[in-house]
ZATORPA-554637 format. One line per field, with one value per residue (C-alpha): residue in one letter; chain; x negated, y, z. Coordinates in nm, 3 decimals, decimal comma. Each point is the difference from the previous one (the first is absolute). Layout:
ZATORPA-554637
code <- a / ...;
unit <- A / ...;
east <- X / ...;
north <- Y / ...;
up <- Z / ...;
END
This chain:
ZATORPA-554637
code <- m / n / l / l / i / v / e / d / e / v / r / l / a / d / a / l / g / e / i / m / r / e / q / k / y / m / a / d / i / v / y / n / g / t / d / g / l / y / y / a / k / n / n / s / y / d / v / i / i / l / d / v / m / l / p / g / i / n / g / f / d / l / v / r / e / l / r / a / c / h / i / a / t / p / v / i / l / l / t / a / k / d / d / i / r / d / k / i / t / g / l / d / s / g / a / d / d / y / m / t / k / p / f / v / p / e / e / l / l / a / r / i / r / a / l / t / r / r / q / g / d / v / v / l / e / e / q / r / f / l / d / l / t / l / h / l / s / t / c / d / l / s / c / g / c / k / s / i / h / l / s / y / k / e / f / e / i / m / k / l / l / i / a / n / q / k / i / v / l / s / k / e / a / l / i / s / r / v / w / g / n / d / s / n / a / e / d / n / n / v / e / a / y / i / s / f / l / r / k / k / l / v / f / l / g / s / c / v / s / i / n / t / v / r / k / v / g / y / r / l / e / g / p / a / s;
unit <- A / A / A / A / A / A / A / A / A / A / A / A / A / A / A / A / A / A / A / A / A / A / A / A / A / A / A / A / A / A / A / A / A / A / A / A / A / A / A / A / A / A / A / A / A / A / A / A / A / A / A / A / A / A / A / A / A / A / A / A / A / A / A / A / A / A / A / A / A / A / A / A / A / A / A / A / A / A / A / A / A / A / A / A / A / A / A / A / A / A / A / A / A / A / A / A / A / A / A / A / A / A / A / A / A / A / A / A / A / A / A / A / A / A / A / A / A / A / A / A / A / A / A / A / A / A / A / A / A / A / A / A / A / A / A / A / A / A / A / A / A / A / A / A / A / A / A / A / A / A / A / A / A / A / A / A / A / A / A / A / A / A / A / A / A / A / A / A / A / A / A / A / A / A / A / A / A / A / A / A / A / A / A / A / A / A / A / A / A / A / A / A / A / A / A / A / A / A / A / A / A / A / A / A / A / A / A / A / A / A / A / A / A / A / A / A / A / A / A / A / A / A / A / A / A;
east <- -9,534 / -0,285 / 0,080 / -0,198 / 0,096 / -0,128 / 0,097 / -0,198 / 0,215 / -0,219 / 0,261 / 0,264 / -0,237 / -0,119 / 0,357 / 0,105 / -0,298 / 0,116 / 0,354 / -0,130 / -0,218 / 0,298 / 0,170 / -0,317 / -0,084 / -0,357 / -0,051 / -0,303 / 0,025 / -0,179 / 0,054 / -0,068 / 0,079 / -0,357 / -0,037 / 0,356 / -0,084 / -0,314 / 0,173 / 0,294 / -0,234 / -0,230 / 0,248 / 0,317 / 0,312 / 0,367 / 0,114 / -0,170 / 0,153 / -0,121 / 0,040 / 0,037 / -0,196 / -0,346 / -0,354 / -0,215 / 0,261 / 0,366 / 0,253 / 0,147 / -0,345 / -0,100 / 0,304 / -0,069 / -0,362 / 0,108 / 0,251 / -0,254 / -0,227 / 0,280 / 0,036 / 0,372 / -0,008 / 0,342 / -0,041 / 0,226 / -0,066 / 0,041 / 0,066 / 0,117 / 0,175 / 0,361 / -0,002 / 0,155 / -0,268 / -0,273 / 0,180 / 0,031 / -0,368 / -0,091 / 0,208 / -0,118 / -0,357 / 0,055 / 0,114 / 0,268 / 0,170 / 0,005 / 0,060 / 0,036 / -0,161 / 0,107 / 0,133 / 0,106 / -0,263 / 0,266 / 0,102 / -0,365 / -0,036 / 0,323 / -0,127 / -0,327 / 0,183 / 0,235 / -0,305 / -0,179 / 0,317 / 0,031 / -0,349 / 0,077 / -0,258 / 0,032 / -0,149 / -0,296 / -0,009 / -0,370 / -0,327 / -0,270 / -0,368 / -0,181 / 0,067 / 0,146 / 0,374 / 0,110 / 0,362 / 0,159 / 0,298 / -0,206 / -0,344 / -0,168 / -0,305 / -0,033 / -0,243 / 0,109 / 0,153 / -0,156 / 0,171 / -0,072 / 0,198 / -0,142 / 0,042 / 0,174 / -0,315 / -0,167 / 0,311 / 0,015 / -0,370 / 0,038 / 0,301 / -0,192 / -0,301 / 0,212 / 0,213 / -0,313 / -0,217 / -0,181 / -0,065 / -0,255 / 0,190 / -0,193 / 0,015 / 0,165 / 0,273 / 0,062 / 0,022 / 0,241 / 0,231 / -0,016 / -0,057 / 0,138 / -0,136 / 0,061 / -0,172 / -0,342 / -0,114 / -0,363 / -0,218 / -0,076 / 0,367 / 0,018 / -0,321 / 0,140 / 0,311 / -0,191 / -0,211 / 0,321 / 0,131 / -0,333 / 0,010 / 0,353 / -0,100 / -0,273 / 0,250 / 0,229 / -0,285 / 0,084 / -0,218 / 0,090 / -0,235 / 0,015 / -0,292 / -0,157 / -0,098 / -0,266 / 0,096 / 0,330 / 0,230 / 0,150 / 0,159 / 0,100 / -0,208 / -0,001 / -0,294 / -0,297 / -0,008;
north <- 8,968 / 0,188 / 0,328 / 0,258 / 0,365 / 0,238 / 0,361 / 0,320 / 0,182 / -0,104 / 0,067 / -0,206 / -0,276 / -0,030 / 0,026 / -0,286 / -0,205 / 0,047 / -0,100 / -0,316 / -0,084 / 0,047 / -0,283 / -0,213 / 0,043 / 0,053 / 0,303 / 0,129 / 0,372 / 0,182 / 0,353 / -0,010 / -0,212 / -0,112 / -0,148 / -0,141 / -0,189 / -0,142 / -0,120 / -0,153 / -0,196 / -0,123 / -0,087 / -0,197 / 0,207 / -0,087 / 0,354 / 0,311 / 0,338 / 0,242 / 0,371 / 0,120 / 0,319 / -0,103 / 0,134 / -0,229 / -0,232 / 0,080 / -0,261 / -0,085 / -0,074 / -0,193 / -0,235 / -0,049 / -0,093 / -0,251 / -0,170 / -0,003 / -0,189 / -0,242 / 0,122 / -0,050 / 0,152 / 0,182 / 0,384 / 0,274 / 0,328 / 0,322 / 0,340 / 0,348 / 0,016 / -0,115 / -0,031 / -0,296 / 0,017 / -0,044 / -0,290 / -0,170 / 0,070 / -0,159 / -0,309 / -0,041 / 0,022 / -0,315 / 0,128 / -0,189 / 0,278 / 0,381 / 0,239 / 0,374 / 0,214 / 0,072 / -0,337 / -0,179 / -0,241 / -0,260 / -0,007 / -0,050 / -0,294 / -0,149 / 0,018 / -0,152 / -0,288 / -0,033 / -0,024 / -0,263 / -0,206 / 0,038 / -0,126 / -0,296 / 0,111 / -0,022 / 0,216 / -0,203 / -0,083 / -0,077 / 0,058 / -0,264 / 0,002 / -0,338 / -0,144 / 0,334 / 0,082 / 0,350 / -0,003 / 0,330 / -0,013 / -0,073 / 0,167 / -0,339 / -0,141 / -0,372 / -0,262 / -0,363 / -0,045 / 0,316 / 0,340 / 0,346 / 0,326 / 0,302 / 0,361 / 0,228 / 0,133 / -0,343 / -0,136 / 0,274 / -0,041 / -0,374 / 0,046 / 0,220 / -0,233 / -0,304 / 0,195 / 0,130 / -0,312 / 0,091 / 0,363 / 0,154 / 0,227 / 0,312 / 0,154 / 0,311 / -0,218 / -0,182 / 0,329 / 0,137 / -0,303 / -0,096 / 0,327 / 0,238 / 0,289 / 0,250 / -0,194 / 0,073 / -0,360 / -0,050 / -0,280 / -0,120 / -0,060 / -0,237 / -0,164 / -0,067 / -0,164 / -0,210 / -0,119 / -0,088 / -0,198 / -0,182 / -0,110 / -0,129 / -0,198 / -0,165 / -0,082 / -0,159 / -0,204 / 0,120 / -0,060 / 0,357 / 0,296 / 0,372 / 0,086 / 0,342 / 0,116 / 0,256 / 0,359 / -0,118 / -0,154 / -0,342 / -0,299 / -0,353 / -0,290 / -0,373 / -0,241 / 0,051 / -0,243;
up <- 11,013 / -0,163 / -0,170 / -0,204 / 0,039 / -0,275 / 0,086 / -0,022 / 0,258 / 0,295 / 0,272 / -0,184 / -0,079 / 0,365 / 0,116 / -0,226 / 0,128 / 0,356 / -0,086 / -0,161 / 0,301 / 0,231 / -0,212 / 0,048 / -0,361 / -0,120 / -0,208 / -0,196 / -0,079 / -0,283 / -0,119 / -0,376 / -0,302 / -0,063 / 0,345 / -0,023 / -0,317 / 0,148 / 0,314 / -0,196 / -0,223 / 0,275 / 0,275 / 0,030 / 0,104 / 0,042 / -0,109 / -0,130 / 0,097 / -0,266 / -0,050 / -0,360 / 0,004 / 0,111 / -0,048 / -0,218 / -0,157 / 0,015 / 0,131 / -0,340 / -0,152 / 0,309 / -0,027 / -0,368 / 0,072 / 0,265 / -0,229 / -0,276 / 0,233 / 0,083 / 0,351 / 0,089 / 0,350 / 0,051 / -0,021 / 0,152 / -0,163 / 0,205 / -0,157 / 0,081 / -0,340 / -0,015 / -0,382 / -0,172 / -0,270 / 0,265 / 0,149 / -0,336 / -0,076 / 0,338 / -0,046 / -0,360 / 0,125 / 0,206 / 0,339 / 0,185 / 0,194 / 0,017 / 0,293 / -0,003 / 0,271 / 0,269 / 0,105 / 0,316 / 0,121 / 0,083 / -0,373 / -0,107 / 0,245 / -0,128 / -0,361 / 0,098 / 0,159 / -0,313 / -0,232 / 0,206 / 0,016 / -0,381 / -0,035 / 0,219 / 0,257 / 0,373 / 0,271 / 0,131 / 0,368 / -0,019 / -0,191 / -0,045 / -0,081 / 0,012 / 0,353 / 0,133 / 0,033 / 0,082 / 0,142 / -0,106 / 0,237 / 0,319 / -0,085 / 0,082 / -0,170 / -0,003 / -0,111 / 0,040 / 0,340 / 0,142 / -0,013 / 0,138 / 0,009 / -0,186 / 0,098 / -0,247 / -0,162 / -0,005 / -0,171 / -0,254 / -0,084 / -0,038 / -0,225 / -0,225 / -0,010 / -0,088 / -0,257 / -0,168 / -0,011 / -0,320 / 0,100 / 0,237 / 0,227 / 0,105 / 0,343 / -0,154 / -0,151 / 0,321 / 0,197 / -0,254 / 0,001 / 0,366 / 0,185 / -0,258 / -0,196 / 0,283 / 0,272 / 0,161 / -0,034 / -0,106 / -0,133 / 0,353 / 0,063 / -0,296 / 0,112 / 0,345 / -0,138 / -0,243 / 0,296 / 0,197 / -0,293 / -0,052 / 0,360 / -0,050 / -0,309 / 0,208 / 0,277 / -0,256 / -0,147 / -0,347 / -0,306 / -0,102 / 0,065 / -0,058 / -0,217 / -0,003 / -0,347 / 0,071 / -0,069 / -0,154 / 0,259 / 0,110 / -0,146 / 0,113 / -0,097 / 0,045 / 0,063 / -0,220 / -0,291;
END
């Protein structure tokens, strides 16, 4: 499952991201409404977890904009206000559910599951890109009849690359999402793991490569046309 978390309380946002990763969910995290709208418009998510009071664009307006663009991704609004009028405003804006802070993480997870069931979605067991298959339950990467096990960080990087096929992922973004905002990881850590993954792609005989976009980042590519 692929989630977007839009929350300006950095500690809460990062804690939610960790909870989702423990569930083997992928989670993109942004801290303002402007970035949230960009990510929601340019990526495919199963559920968006959205704070109401955000810098840039507030949660109500963000949901309205998504619905106006015919983006039907389920949205759970988070707010510190326990006011029925705010709940009505949120639901009328196009949100699917509403939770008041503080909340129990288990309840949030249950609501996420309920929304994906309502949409007829299932939690994917694998991700694919051209001839590659990433097995989410085993952390194996396969191509045809060949398979190889990935380390945790290799697995997380490959998940992000496959999930964001149209986006160049910067080293800073990979460090934030794989190592965490509080880590001491640097660019050379990312470069080392990209090198590991490239060697494994060669071992598998895949047509997929990890392309370096100079001074920007990395993305997956297929054979040159």
